[in-house]
N, C-alpha and C positions, 0 to 999 in steps of 0.2 A: 556504387556506394549508397548507403542509406541516406535519404534526404527527408528530414523530419518535416520540413515545410510542405513538401508534396504529400507526405503521409497524412498530415492533418487535413489538407484540402480534400484528399480522397475520402477520409472519414466523413467530412461534411457532405460530399456528393452521395456517398452511400447512405448517410442518414436521411438526405432529402428523398432518395428513391424509396427507402423503407417508410418514410413519412407519408409519401404519396399512397403507398399500399395501405397503410394504417388508416389514413383519412378516407380512402375508398370504402373500407370495411365499415367504418363508423357512419359514413354518409348513406350507405345502402341499408344498414341495420337501424340507424336512428336518424332518418331524414328530417324529422321535426326539430331535432336538437343540433344537428351538424349541417352548416350551410357551406356554400362554395367559398365564402370568405374565410371559413375556417381552414381552408387549404393553405393559406398564406403562412401561418406559424409552422405547419408541418413541413413546408419547403424551406423556410428562412431560418428558423431557430437552430437546425443542425449546424449551420455555418457559424453560429456563435461559439460553438465548441472549437472550430478551426481557428477563429479569430482570437480566442483566448490564448492560443499558443503562437500564432503567426503574426499577430498585431500587437503583441505585448510591449514591444519597444517603441511603438508609434502612437500610443494613446496614453492619456492620464491614468494614474493608478486606479481611480474610482471606476473608469470605463473598463479597464482590464478586469477588475473584480466583477463588474456587471456581466461581461462576456463569459467569465469563468463560471459564475453561479448559474446563469441562464443556460449556457451551453451544456454544462455538466448535468444539470437537472434533466434537460431534454435528451441528452445522450442516454441516460439510464432509462428514461421513459420510453424512448424509441426501442431499446433492447427488449424490454418486457412487453410493450405494446405489440411488437412484432411476434413475440411468442404467443400472445393472445390471439393475434390475427391468424397465426398458423393453426391454432386449435379451432378457430372459427371456420377456416377453409376446409380442414379435414372433416369436421362434422357436416359441413355443407355437402361435400362430395359423397360422404356416406349416405346422407339423406337422399341425394340425387340417385345414387345407384341402387339403393334399397327401396326406392319408391315411397319415401316419406316426405315428399315435397310439401303437401298441405300442412303437415305438422311443423316442418321447417318454417314455412311462411308465417305460422302463428307465433312461434317462439324465438325466431332468430334475433329479433330486436332485444328481447329480454336477455338472451345469451350474450350479445355484444355488451350490454350494460353491465352484466355480472362480471364479464372479463375485464372491462374497464375499471370497475370498482376494485376488483382483485389486484390489478396492476397498481392502482393508487395506494391500496392497503399495504402491498409489499414494499412500495417505495417509502411510505411513512414509517414502517417498521425498520427498514434498512437505514434510513437517515437517522432515526433515533439511536439505533445500535452504533452507528459510526461516530456519533458525538458523545458516547458514554463509554470511555475506555474502562477496562478492568485491570486488576492486579493479578498476575499469575505468579505463584510461588514455586520455586524449584530449590530443593535441598540436595546438595552434593556432599557425599561422605568420602573421605580419602584417608588412606593410611600414611600419606606423606606428611612430614612436619610442616604444617602451615599455620599461619595466623588466621583465625576465623574472620571472614569478611562477608559483608552484605553488599551486593552489587545491583544497581538498577540498570537494566539492559533495555534500551529502546532502539528501534530501527525505523527507517522509512518515515522520517518526520515530514518530508515533502512540503517545506515552507514555500508559499507562493500566494497567488491571488485568492485561492480557496481557503488556505490554512494560514491565517495571518495573525494579527495582534491578539484577538480573542482566544486563538488556539494556543499560541506560545505562552501566554500568561497562565492559562489553565494547566498546561504541561508543567511549568516550573512549580506551581503550587502543589500539584500532585506528587511530583518527584521529591520536593523538599519535605513534604509531610511524611515520607517514607524513611527519611534520615539514612540514606545509603552511605557506605564508606567510599564508594566510587560510582561514577555514572559512566556507562559505556554506550556509545552510539554506534549502531551497526551499519551506517551509511545512508545515503540519500537524505542529507540534511535539507537540501533544497529540492524543489520539484524539477526545475530545469533552468531557471533564469536567475542567476546571481544578481544581475543588475536590478531586476525588479525587487528582490528581497532587500537590497541595499537602499533603494529608493523608498520602499515602503517602511523599512526600519523595524520590522517585526522581530528580526533576529536579536535585537538588543535585549529583549526580555530574557533570553537564554544566559546572558551574562550574570543573572542572579542565581544561577545554579552553583551550589557550593558543595564540596565533598572533601573529606580529609585526604583521601588518596587520589583526588584529581578527577578531571573530566577527560575522557579518552574517546577517540573515534577513528573509524576508517572511512574511506570514500566509497560511495556507491555509484552505479552507472548514471543516475540522474545528476550527480554532482558534476559530471563531465559535459552534460548537454549545455551548449551555449554558455559555458562557464569557464573561468580561469581557476584552476585548482590552487595555484600559488596565491592568488588573490583571496580565494575563499579561506585558505589557511590563515592569512593575515587578519581577515575580518573576524573569524572565529578564534581569535587569539587566546581566549579563555579555555579553549579545548586543545588537547594534544593529539595530533593526527599521527597515526602509525601507518607508514607506507612501507610494507614489508620490513617492519622494524619491531624491536622487542624492548620492553621495559620491565623493571622489577616493580610489580604493583604493590606487593606487601611481602614481608619475610616468608620465604618459601613458595611464593606465587609469582609466576612470570606471565606477562600478557604480550601476545604477538598479534599484530594487525597485518593483514594482507592487502595488496593492491586489488582493485576491482577486477574480477575475472574477465568480464566482457571486454575490457580495454587492455588487459594484460594476460591473455589466455595461456601464454607459454611460460609464465613465471612459476617457479617451483616453490614448494613449501620449505621454509628453512628448517634445519635441524634444531633440536632443543636439548637442554640438559634434563634428562628424564628423572633425575633425583628431585627436581622441583615439581610443583603442580603447575602444569602449563595450560594456559587458556589461549585459544586462537580465535580471532574475529575475522570473518570472511563474509562479505556482503551477500553474494549469491551462494546458496548452500550446495555447492557442487564438488567440494573437496573434502568431504567428511572422512571417507575411507583413507584418503591420502594422509590426512592429519593423524588418523589413528595409527597408521604404519610408521609415522615419524615419532610416535610416542607422546603425543599431546593427550591431555586428560579431559579437556572440556572444549567443545566446539560451539561457537555462537554465530548464527546466521540470520538473515532476514530476506528481503527482496520479494518474496513470494506473496506477501500480504495474506497468506493462507488462501489465495485465490480471490479474496475480497468479495466477489459475488458470483452467483451461478449464472452462466455455465462455466466461468473461468475456474471456479473451485474444482470442477470435475477434471479440467485440463491439467492444472498444476499438480493435482494429486498423482497424476501419471507421469509428469515431467521430472519430478524430484524424488530422490531417495527418501527425504523427509521434507514434506511441504509445510508442515506446521506441527508444533508440539515438542515434546522431550522424549528422547529414546536412547537407550544404550545400543550403539552400533559398533560391532567388533569390540575394540578395547576402549572406546571413547564415549563419553556422555555428550550427546548432541542436543542443542536447544535451537530451534528455528522459531523466530517470533513472527506473529501475524502483522507486526508493525504498529506504530502509534497513529500514523496518518493514513491518508487514502490517495489513490490516483484517480484522476478524472472527475470525481465528485465524492463528497463524504457520504458513502453509501456502502453498506455491507449486509450480505446475507450469509457469508461465511463466518469464520471466527471473529470475535470482537477485537477492536484495537486494544492494545495492551501495553503495560509496563511489566517486564519480567523481573521479579525480585529473586536473585540467586544467592543462596547462603552456602558458603563453602566451609565445612567443618572437618576437623580431624576426628577419625574414628577412634573411640576410646578402647583401651585394652591393647592386646598384642596385635 
């Protein structure tokens, strides 16, 4: 059985090992700037990432946030610094085998500095991108008799120590400025710990969301981590949760929400009245073709974050039929969002975080 506590301690240990390797590269290449004392943060800071998840119930809110921000920043730094160290090692071996050792001795320090500055530049760009969401517009035309609607679709909010009051306040302002008819959440409202979100109180800002056709949501895999689904449903009482349930969203438009696939893998997609325009929300985008076969018209998914950052972007592109974007698949329009929040740390090199504004209109004419 998967043990999340052990998992995050393993990440801390792996981070420390990679940190040791990165420190060695910087120490060899930049001895005047990197001391033996600098080894301490390379070995210690990776465990802040572990503590951000494993000690969250044992420390004050402010300390949990400190662990999360410090550990998350170092987590991303370690990934990209390791890539830089690999480039450094490959060039060192090439120089060694090709007989360019004198040239290497002259320039290896400059190479290490350039790689370090490149890592910091990538991080600065990725952090900026992660905290500046975009609005993506999708227009759906249908021959079915529907009332035109504008839907704000958001997934993967991931409320927690990293994405707290500053984050939820900005989310509400952005959504309300768009004046949607309904707001749809595609799962993962919380990052992992409902008790922390309750203690921190950041969820209360979402109560200011208003839409004529209501606020609707499904549960994602993170909502189940260390959380009580029934309790979360009570806390977010302003939001209607669809657990393999259907509602009439507007005249001619039905909305169905599925249970999280990771926790309910054997659950089937319910039948629908194909005379209506049928929308289905599914946190993991794994049942697009099944929904098409059942006669649904619009599929909404999340979970992937569009990969969030390289090299995960490369992996998720190959894992999912649709990792990110909008595409007609078989007989259904599929929309998979990159999500509004981030996992691990607010950092993106893949698609920007987003709110997807979906307009559903009836095609004019015959």
